[in-house]
C-alpha positions as CSV (number, residue, x, y, z in Angstrom):
1,M,80.5,-34.7,-43.4
2,S,81.0,-34.6,-39.7
3,D,79.2,-36.8,-37.2
4,S,77.3,-33.7,-35.9
5,D,76.2,-32.8,-39.5
6,T,75.1,-36.4,-40.1
7,E,73.1,-36.4,-36.9
8,A,71.4,-33.1,-37.9
9,V,70.4,-34.5,-41.3
10,E,69.0,-37.7,-39.7
11,K,67.0,-35.6,-37.2
12,K,65.6,-33.5,-40.0
13,Q,64.7,-36.5,-42.1
14,M,62.9,-38.1,-39.1
15,A,61.0,-34.8,-38.4
16,N,60.0,-34.6,-42.1
17,A,58.8,-38.2,-42.0
18,A,56.7,-37.6,-38.9
19,Q,55.3,-34.4,-40.4
20,E,54.2,-36.3,-43.5
21,T,52.6,-39.0,-41.5
22,V,50.6,-36.6,-39.4
23,T,49.6,-34.5,-42.4
24,D,48.4,-37.6,-44.3
25,A,46.1,-38.4,-41.4
26,F,44.5,-35.0,-41.7
27,S,42.3,-35.8,-44.7
28,F,39.7,-33.4,-43.4
29,R,39.9,-30.2,-41.4
30,P,39.1,-31.2,-37.8
31,K,37.7,-28.6,-35.4
32,V,39.6,-28.7,-32.1
33,L,38.8,-26.9,-28.9
34,V,41.6,-26.5,-26.3
35,V,40.3,-25.9,-22.8
36,D,43.2,-25.1,-20.4
37,D,43.9,-22.3,-18.0
38,E,47.6,-22.2,-18.8
39,E,48.3,-19.7,-21.6
40,R,51.5,-21.5,-22.7
41,I,49.6,-24.8,-23.2
42,Q,46.9,-22.9,-25.2
43,K,49.5,-21.2,-27.4
44,A,51.6,-24.4,-28.0
45,C,48.5,-26.4,-28.9
46,H,47.2,-23.7,-31.2
47,R,50.5,-23.3,-33.0
48,L,51.1,-27.0,-33.6
49,L,47.5,-28.0,-34.5
50,T,47.1,-25.0,-36.8
51,Q,50.2,-26.0,-38.6
52,E,48.8,-29.5,-38.9
53,G,45.6,-28.3,-40.6
54,C,43.2,-28.1,-37.7
55,E,40.7,-25.3,-37.0
56,V,41.6,-24.4,-33.4
57,A,39.6,-22.5,-30.8
58,L,40.7,-21.7,-27.2
59,A,39.0,-21.5,-23.8
60,D,40.8,-20.6,-20.6
61,N,38.2,-22.2,-18.2
62,G,35.5,-24.9,-18.1
63,I,32.5,-22.6,-18.1
64,K,33.7,-20.8,-21.3
65,G,34.6,-24.1,-22.9
66,L,31.1,-25.5,-22.3
67,K,29.5,-22.3,-23.7
68,M,31.6,-22.6,-26.9
69,I,30.5,-26.3,-27.2
70,E,26.9,-25.3,-26.8
71,D,27.3,-22.7,-29.7
72,A,29.3,-25.0,-32.1
73,H,30.3,-28.6,-32.6
74,F,33.9,-29.6,-32.2
75,D,35.4,-32.9,-33.4
76,I,38.0,-33.0,-30.7
77,V,38.4,-31.3,-27.3
78,L,41.7,-31.1,-25.5
79,L,40.6,-30.7,-21.8
80,D,42.7,-29.9,-18.8
81,L,41.4,-31.7,-15.7
82,M,42.9,-29.3,-13.1
83,M,41.3,-25.8,-13.6
84,P,40.0,-23.2,-11.2
85,G,36.2,-23.0,-11.1
86,M,34.4,-25.8,-12.9
87,S,36.5,-29.0,-12.8
88,G,37.6,-30.8,-15.9
89,M,35.6,-33.8,-14.9
90,D,32.4,-31.7,-14.8
91,V,33.3,-30.3,-18.2
92,L,33.9,-33.8,-19.6
93,T,30.4,-34.9,-18.4
94,G,28.8,-31.7,-19.8
95,I,30.5,-32.3,-23.2
96,K,29.4,-35.9,-23.5
97,T,25.8,-34.9,-22.5
98,R,25.7,-32.3,-25.3
99,H,27.8,-33.9,-28.0
100,P,28.3,-37.7,-27.3
101,D,30.3,-38.1,-30.5
102,T,33.0,-35.5,-29.6
103,V,36.4,-37.0,-29.0
104,I,37.9,-35.8,-25.7
105,I,41.6,-36.0,-24.9
106,V,42.3,-35.2,-21.2
107,I,45.4,-33.1,-20.3
108,T,46.6,-33.7,-16.8
109,G,49.7,-33.2,-14.7
110,Y,48.6,-35.9,-12.3
111,A,48.4,-39.0,-14.6
112,T,47.6,-41.8,-12.2
113,L,45.9,-45.1,-13.0
114,E,42.8,-43.9,-11.0
115,H,42.6,-40.7,-13.0
116,S,42.8,-42.7,-16.3
117,I,40.2,-45.2,-15.3
118,E,37.8,-42.5,-14.1
119,T,38.2,-40.3,-17.2
120,M,37.7,-43.3,-19.5
121,K,34.5,-44.3,-17.7
122,K,33.2,-40.8,-18.2
123,G,33.9,-41.0,-22.0
124,A,37.4,-39.7,-22.5
125,F,39.2,-41.1,-25.6
126,D,42.8,-40.7,-24.4
127,F,45.0,-38.5,-22.1
128,L,48.2,-36.5,-22.3
129,S,50.5,-36.1,-19.3
130,K,52.0,-32.6,-18.7
131,P,54.6,-31.8,-19.8
132,F,54.0,-33.3,-23.3
133,S,56.1,-33.0,-26.4
134,P,54.9,-31.8,-29.8
135,Q,55.3,-35.3,-31.1
136,E,53.1,-36.8,-28.3
137,L,50.4,-34.3,-29.2
138,R,50.7,-35.2,-32.9
139,V,50.3,-38.9,-32.1
140,V,47.3,-38.6,-29.9
141,I,45.5,-36.2,-32.3
142,S,46.3,-38.5,-35.2
143,K,44.7,-41.4,-33.2
144,A,41.6,-39.3,-32.5
145,I,41.2,-38.4,-36.2
146,E,41.6,-42.0,-37.2
147,F,38.9,-42.9,-34.7
148,I,36.6,-40.2,-36.1
149,R,37.2,-41.4,-39.7
150,T,36.3,-45.0,-38.6
151,L,33.0,-43.8,-37.0
152,Q,32.2,-41.9,-40.2
153,D,32.9,-45.0,-42.3
154,I,30.6,-47.0,-40.1
155,A,27.9,-44.4,-40.3
156,S,28.2,-44.3,-44.1
157,E,28.0,-48.1,-44.2
158,K,24.9,-48.1,-42.0
159,T,23.3,-45.6,-44.3
160,R,24.1,-47.7,-47.4
161,M,22.7,-50.8,-45.6
162,R,19.5,-49.0,-44.6
163,V,18.9,-47.9,-48.2
164,M,19.5,-51.5,-49.4
165,V,17.1,-52.9,-46.8
166,N,14.4,-50.3,-47.5
167,T,14.4,-51.3,-51.2
168,L,14.1,-55.1,-50.6
169,K,10.8,-56.7,-51.6
170,E,11.1,-59.0,-48.5
171,G,10.0,-57.7,-45.2
172,V,12.7,-56.9,-42.6
173,L,12.1,-56.1,-38.9
174,T,14.9,-55.5,-36.4
175,T,14.5,-54.8,-32.7
176,D,16.8,-54.4,-29.7
177,H,16.6,-56.5,-26.6
178,Q,14.0,-54.3,-25.1
179,K,11.9,-54.9,-28.2
180,S,12.1,-51.3,-29.4
181,I,12.1,-51.2,-33.2
182,V,15.5,-50.4,-34.8
183,L,14.5,-51.0,-38.4
184,A,11.3,-51.9,-40.2
185,N,11.4,-51.6,-44.0
186,P,8.4,-50.6,-46.1
187,A,7.9,-54.1,-47.3
188,F,7.4,-55.4,-43.8
189,L,5.1,-52.5,-42.8
190,N,3.0,-53.3,-45.9
191,M,2.8,-56.9,-45.0
192,I,1.3,-56.2,-41.6
193,G,-0.9,-53.5,-43.0
194,S,0.6,-50.7,-41.0
195,K,0.3,-47.2,-42.5
196,N,2.8,-45.7,-40.0
197,R,6.3,-45.2,-41.4
198,S,7.6,-43.5,-38.3
199,C,8.0,-46.5,-36.1
200,I,11.7,-46.4,-35.2
201,G,12.1,-46.4,-31.4
202,R,8.6,-47.6,-30.7
203,H,7.8,-50.8,-28.9
204,V,7.1,-53.7,-31.3
205,N,3.7,-54.3,-29.7
206,E,2.6,-50.9,-30.8
207,I,3.1,-51.8,-34.5
208,V,2.8,-55.5,-34.7
209,S,-0.4,-57.3,-33.6
210,H,0.1,-60.7,-35.2
211,P,0.6,-63.1,-32.3
212,R,2.9,-65.5,-34.2
213,I,5.2,-62.7,-35.2
214,L,5.4,-61.5,-31.6
215,E,6.1,-65.0,-30.5
216,M,8.9,-65.4,-33.0
217,I,10.5,-62.2,-31.8
218,D,10.4,-63.5,-28.2
219,Q,12.0,-66.7,-29.3
220,A,14.7,-64.9,-31.2
221,L,15.5,-62.6,-28.3
222,A,15.6,-65.6,-25.9
223,Q,18.5,-67.2,-27.8
224,T,21.9,-67.0,-26.1
225,S,24.8,-65.2,-27.7
226,G,26.8,-67.5,-30.0
227,H,24.0,-70.1,-30.1
228,F,21.6,-68.7,-32.7
229,S,19.3,-70.9,-34.7
230,E,16.9,-70.1,-37.6
231,I,13.2,-69.7,-36.7
232,T,10.9,-70.3,-39.6
233,D,7.2,-70.4,-40.1
234,E,4.6,-69.8,-42.8
235,L,2.2,-67.0,-42.1
236,N,-0.8,-65.6,-43.9
237,L,-0.4,-61.9,-43.7
238,I,-3.1,-60.0,-45.5
239,P,-2.8,-56.2,-45.3
240,E,-6.1,-54.6,-44.4
241,D,-6.6,-51.3,-46.2
242,S,-9.1,-50.2,-43.7
243,K,-6.8,-50.9,-40.8
244,E,-6.4,-48.0,-38.4
245,E,-2.9,-46.3,-38.4
246,K,-0.9,-47.5,-35.5
């Protein structure tokens, strides 16, 4: 076998290996929107991503792209920054306002550090510099899909944890630093005599009236990060059946 034949075989093997890696990452069928005014970019992205198992839609300007995002949810958006009419930055902001969980990959021919920092601050996941190769597109899409899978795993774990907490006989109350309720399981609500089960997002003072519980919450929130200590007390909580719903 000649050197040229050997090189051709090696290139084919490398291409097959890359293809397998990318395909393995596509364990679900992502919906991808390509927003770019260059037809060749649209066609190239559509061809490659369709081959990789994605469901691909195209928009040739920012206004059309935002309209499509209002009508349907997309897992990933490939967004050109430099387009006539509505700028890519404005489109990026609009997408994040409507669908904060959408992963946005910025496409730009002017990949400067300032551009990168600004797009990341506005919520972009990554960026591609024009011109980009098929392999570069595969890599960034694979990273985006892996990120989405991680978020889905976290959401599933949170759901399982919430189910577990809600079935506990012990009362559990969780708030954020503004004392808005993040979680209050049925056992806790029964303990304080609250008939309201829709308390998520409400201020703790709207649900809890017991002064010592409120004091303990303040003490817990006052602790500095990395220096937590257990706060214990014995309270007499007698649910009042006649208590008004809070």
